[in-house]
MARDO-982604 format. One line per field, with one value per atom (N, C-alpha, C): residue number from 0; residue in one letter; atom name; x, y, z. Coordinates in steps of 0.05 Angstrom, whole numbers, plus 5000, padded with zeros to 4 digits. Atoms other than C-alpha are relative to their C-alpha. Example, Ala and Ser with C-alpha at 12.3 -4.5 7.8 and 13.67 -1.06 7.14 Angstrom:
REM MARDO-982604
nr = 0:0:0:1:1:1
rest = A:A:A:S:S:S
atom = N:CA:C:N:CA:C
px = 5018:5246:5018:4984:5273:4985
py = 4976:4910:5024:4976:4979:5022
pz = 5000:5156:5000:4999:5143:5014
***
This chain:
REM MARDO-982604
nr = 0:0:0:1:1:1:2:2:2:3:3:3:4:4:4:5:5:5:6:6:6:7:7:7:8:8:8:9:9:9:10:10:10:11:11:11:12:12:12:13:13:13:14:14:14:15:15:15:16:16:16:17:17:17:18:18:18:19:19:19:20:20:20:21:21:21:22:22:22:23:23:23:24:24:24:25:25:25:26:26:26:27:27:27:28:28:28:29:29:29:30:30:30:31:31:31:32:32:32:33:33:33:34:34:34:35:35:35:36:36:36:37:37:37:38:38:38:39:39:39:40:40:40:41:41:41:42:42:42:43:43:43:44:44:44:45:45:45:46:46:46:47:47:47:48:48:48:49:49:49:50:50:50:51:51:51:52:52:52:53:53:53:54:54:54:55:55:55:56:56:56:57:57:57:58:58:58:59:59:59:60:60:60:61:61:61:62:62:62:63:63:63:64:64:64:65:65:65:66:66:66:67:67:67:68:68:68
rest = M:M:M:T:T:T:D:D:D:A:A:A:V:V:V:V:V:V:A:A:A:K:K:K:R:R:R:G:G:G:F:F:F:S:S:S:L:L:L:A:A:A:A:A:A:L:L:L:D:D:D:L:L:L:D:D:D:R:R:R:Q:Q:Q:F:F:F:D:D:D:S:S:S:K:K:K:R:R:R:S:S:S:Y:Y:Y:E:E:E:E:E:E:A:A:A:L:L:L:A:A:A:R:R:R:T:T:T:Q:Q:Q:I:I:I:A:A:A:M:M:M:L:L:L:A:A:A:V:V:V:E:E:E:Q:Q:Q:T:T:T:Y:Y:Y:S:S:S:V:V:V:D:D:D:K:K:K:R:R:R:R:R:R:G:G:G:I:I:I:I:I:I:L:L:L:F:F:F:E:E:E:G:G:G:W:W:W:D:D:D:A:A:A:G:G:G:G:G:G:K:K:K:G:G:G:G:G:G:A:A:A:I:I:I
atom = N:CA:C:N:CA:C:N:CA:C:N:CA:C:N:CA:C:N:CA:C:N:CA:C:N:CA:C:N:CA:C:N:CA:C:N:CA:C:N:CA:C:N:CA:C:N:CA:C:N:CA:C:N:CA:C:N:CA:C:N:CA:C:N:CA:C:N:CA:C:N:CA:C:N:CA:C:N:CA:C:N:CA:C:N:CA:C:N:CA:C:N:CA:C:N:CA:C:N:CA:C:N:CA:C:N:CA:C:N:CA:C:N:CA:C:N:CA:C:N:CA:C:N:CA:C:N:CA:C:N:CA:C:N:CA:C:N:CA:C:N:CA:C:N:CA:C:N:CA:C:N:CA:C:N:CA:C:N:CA:C:N:CA:C:N:CA:C:N:CA:C:N:CA:C:N:CA:C:N:CA:C:N:CA:C:N:CA:C:N:CA:C:N:CA:C:N:CA:C:N:CA:C:N:CA:C:N:CA:C:N:CA:C:N:CA:C:N:CA:C:N:CA:C:N:CA:C:N:CA:C:N:CA:C:N:CA:C:N:CA:C
px = 5013:4959:5023:4985:4985:5009:4993:4983:5008:4985:5024:5016:4994:5042:5019:4977:5117:5017:4991:5151:5034:4973:5210:5017:4978:5272:5015:4982:5323:4983:5006:5272:5001:4993:5280:4986:5019:5237:5015:4977:5310:4998:4997:5303:4976:5034:5230:5002:4996:5226:4971:5023:5176:4993:5012:5164:4977:5025:5121:4976:5031:5051:4976:5019:4983:4989:5004:4961:4974:5026:4891:4993:5009:4850:4987:5026:4805:5018:4987:4874:5016:4994:4895:4975:5015:4829:4993:4995:4837:5023:4979:4900:5000:5012:4876:4986:5031:4815:5021:4981:4869:5010:4983:4910:4982:5017:4859:4977:4999:4835:5014:4973:4893:5003:4999:4896:4980:5013:4832:4999:4991:4842:5027:4990:4901:4989:5003:4876:4971:5017:4816:5011:4985:4863:5012:4993:4893:4984:5023:4827:4986:5005:4804:5014:4983:4867:5012:4999:4866:5033:4969:4942:5002:5004:4968:5030:4975:5014:5007:4991:5044:5002:5010:5025:5028:4982:5085:4997:4998:5075:5036:4981:5132:5002:5004:5132:5004:4995:5147:4974:5020:5107:4983:5016:5043:5004:5001:5048:4973:5021:4976:5003:5000:5000:4977:5017:4956:4966:5026:4892:4991:5003:4904:4996:4999:4911:4968
py = 5010:4936:4969:5021:4866:4993:5002:4857:5031:4976:4920:4993:5003:4929:5012:4998:4926:5010:4986:4974:4978:5016:4931:5017:4973:4963:4994:5011:4973:5004:4998:4970:5027:4980:5018:4994:5001:5036:4987:5011:5026:4965:5044:4945:4994:5010:4946:4986:5019:4895:5010:4979:4942:4975:5008:4881:4974:5017:4847:5011:4977:4852:4968:5014:4819:4981:5018:4757:5009:4996:4791:5022:4972:4852:4990:5010:4810:4983:5002:4793:5024:4977:4858:5016:4992:4875:4994:5012:4830:5007:4979:4849:5024:4970:4919:5001:5010:4889:5004:5005:4863:5021:4982:4917:5018:4981:4962:4997:5019:4923:5006:4998:4923:5032:4981:4992:5019:4993:5002:5002:5012:4960:5016:4983:5005:5023:4976:5069:4998:5002:5041:4992:5010:5015:5026:4971:5084:5015:4980:5119:4985:5006:5077:4997:5002:5079:5027:4965:5158:5000:5005:5143:5013:4983:5188:4991:5026:5152:5018:4985:5176:4974:5029:5127:5020:4992:5145:4988:5003:5139:5010:4998:5127:4994:5000:5135:5021:4978:5166:5024:4982:5226:4985:5014:5208:4964:5022:5144:4981:5004:5144:5006:4989:5171:5012:4984:5227:4996:5010:5187:4981:5015:5135:5017:4981:5198:5007
pz = 5026:5350:4989:5001:5342:4969:5032:5267:4976:5016:5251:4974:5023:5174:5000:5010:5166:4984:5030:5112:4996:5004:5085:4998:5014:5088:4987:5017:5038:4974:5023:4985:4976:5021:4926:4973:5025:4862:4976:5018:4822:4995:5002:4832:4996:5002:4822:4969:5026:4748:4996:5013:4706:4981:5023:4666:5014:4988:4719:4992:4998:4710:5012:4993:4737:4980:5023:4700:4994:5015:4686:5021:4988:4713:5019:4977:4759:5016:4990:4789:5018:4987:4799:5020:4969:4833:5021:4982:4873:5019:4984:4901:5012:4993:4906:5028:4976:4949:5024:4976:4998:5008:4997:4997:5009:4997:5008:5029:4984:5063:5024:4974:5102:5008:4999:5095:5019:4991:5120:5036:4979:5177:5029:4990:5200:5006:4997:5189:5033:4979:5238:5037:4981:5292:5009:4993:5294:5001:4994:5295:5036:4983:5353:5026:4974:5389:5014:5001:5383:4997:5003:5358:4975:5016:5304:4980:5020:5243:4973:5021:5176:4974:5010:5120:4970:5021:5056:4984:5020:4984:4986:5021:4937:4974:5033:4863:4983:5025:4799:4994:5011:4773:4977:5013:4746:5011:4990:4788:5011:4991:4814:5028:4967:4887:5005:5001:4876:5003:5001:4869:5020:4972:4928:5020:4981:4971:5006
***
């Protein structure tokens, strides 16, 4: 897979800017759509290549992780 998604090492939820927000609901939905398409591309590549992988979700309780899974 040439366009592999690389996780940023050293990322910490404690360093996350909690005041940061999207400008509008539309910009949120556009970012969400781009991310979902990227995840789908990874999933399809692994499926076609018959590879296994792990996707790790990090977040606080009630942060929406379960709905994403």
